[in-house]
N, C-alpha and C positions, 0 to 999 in steps of 0.2 A: 643345584638348588640351595645347598647350604651357604655358598658364597653370596648368593643373591639375598637370602634371609639375613645373613650377617651384615651386608651392606645396608639393607633397609632398617635393621635395628639400630645401627650406628647413625644413620641419617635421621631417624625419628628421635634419637637421643639428642642430636644437635638442635632439632626443632623444639623439643620439650624443655631443654635447659632454660632458655629465656622465658618461655611461656609459664613455667612453674614459678620462676622468680616474680614475674608480673602478677600472676595469680595470688601469690603469697603477699606481695606488696598491697594489692587491692584489699585482701582480707584484713591485713593489719590496719590499713587506712579506715576501713569500714568499722572495725571493732573499736579502734581508738576514737573515731568520730561519733560513736554511739548510734550508728545507723541501724535501723530495724530492717527486717526482711522486706517489708513494704517499701521502705525508702530505697533500698537497693534495686528492687524490681522497677520502681518508678523511674529510676535513672537508666536502667538497661533496656527496658522495653522499647522496641522499635529502632534500636541503635544498630545500624549495619556493622559498625566497627565491632561491637561486643558479640554480635551473632557470628561474624567472621572469625574473630579471635577464638571464641570457644568452639566453633565448628572445626577449625583446624586443630585445636587442642584435643578434642575428642577423637578425631581421626588418627592423629599421631599416637595417642595413648592406646587406642584399640590395636593398631599395628604393632607398636613396640611391646606391649604386654603380651599379646598373643604369641609373638615369636619367642619371648622369654618363657612363657608357660609351655610352649611346645618343647623347648629344650629340657625343661624340668620333667615333663611327662616321659620323655625318652630316657633321660639319664637316671632319674630317681624312681619313677614309677614303672620303668622298664616296659613301656608301651611300644608297640610296633610303630614304625614310621607312619604307616597309613592311619592307624588309630589316633596317634598323636596329631597328625595333620587335620583329621576330621574334628577332633575334640577342640583343638586350638582355634580352628576356623569358626566353630560354633560359639566359642567363648568370645572371639573377636566380633562376630556379628551381634551377639548379645550386648557387649559393651558399646558397640556402635549405635545400636538401636536405643538403648537406655540413655546414652550420652546425648544423642541428637534429640531425644524427647525433652531432656533438660534444657538444651540449647533453645529449642522452640518455645518452651515455657518461659525461660528467662528473657528471650527476645520478644516475647509477646506476639509471635506469629500465629 
């Protein structure tokens, strides 16, 4: 199990690296261009590209962060494997739910 989680955390890190850079570039463009939240939403709503981009971003973050949190719960908080698994799964599901709500809102679905 640990090898599989190690693999998935590294895989999601590879996915997240370019996504974070694109996300930051978009933020810098929006701030520099003086765009308001309404301007940004008007450009993203209904865009399959942005919905797909942020959908994949949210999924990768939820997986990546939950695996890291699981390791912290085991090593630092001294939780049992089963407790850490359950808690990290709940955290992942929470991040996934909240992130996808934001994707739906930004995408205008």
